[in-house]
N, C-alpha and C positions, 0 to 999 in steps of 0.2 A: 338506422330505425330498431335493427337490433343490434347492431355492435357491442359488443364485450360483454352478452350479454352468455351464458350458461344454456347448450343444446343436448337435447339427447337426439340419438342416430341410431336408430334400428331398423335394421330386413324387412321389410314385408312380404317381396316377393323377388326368389331369384328368378332370371329369365334365361339359365343352362338350363335346358333338361334333367341333368344326370347332377346336378346342383342341390344342395342339401337345405334349409330355412336355416339360417344362422341368427339366436337368437339374444346373442348378445345386446348389452343398452351401451354403445357410446357415449360417453361425454367428454362433447366439445365443448369449445368457447367461438361465438361468433367473429369472423375477423369484419370481416365484411360481407353486405347485402347489395343487391343492384337489382331495384325494382323492376326500372326498364326490362334488364333484361331474363328477367327471373330466377340470379344464380347467385347462391349463396359459398361462402369461403372461411370453411372450418379449419380451427386447428384441432389436434388430438389429446384428449389429458390423459383418455386411458387405454391400452386396446394396442394391438399392432395393425402396422399400416394397412402393412400385406394381407392384414386377412378381413379385408371389406374390398368388397366384387367392384369389378365394374359393369358388369353384368348383373346388375338386378336391383329393383324398385325399395328404397328407402322412406323412409318417414323421418322428419327433422319435426322436434318437438322444443318451442323454445320457454325451457325450463322456467325463467325470471318475468314472464310476461304473464300482467295481472290478469289477461283473460284464458291463459292459456291459450297459443296458435302449434299450429301445425300444417307441413308442409310434407308434398310427398315427390320425389324425383329420381336422380341417376347421375349417379358419381362420376362426373367427368375423367376427372384428373384426381391423380393423390401423388403427394414429392412430400421429400424432407429435402425444408431449410432452416435457413439461420431464426424463422418462427419455431419454429419445430416441423410436426406431421402436420401438413396440411391437405385437406378435402376441399377440390369441385363439383358444388353438387349445383346442376341444374335444373332444375324446378320444374316440372310436369303440372302439375295440382298443385296450384297457389297457397297463403297461406289461408287456412281458418279455423273459427272458434272451436275450441272444447270446450261442448257443452254435458259433460261428464258432474255432478254435483255426489 
């Protein structure tokens, strides 16, 4: 459904008491979206993998989708493999349309 699209990932809320809100927008490519399990796999295209917290809520906006859609979730896993820097996002609030004009 979203595979191959560009996505923007940004922290919304750190879950650790003393953690600072990071305002960096990370550009990613959607590798796989599993609708049934509400999980999305992203390839990080900018930034440092270790700067993305596992204890924070992130918003993932699908940039190329005509209606403009986004979801909220928590990074469950981050790893480096032959495909690059990979993020596994567990979706907590499903995709919704962005109605800002």
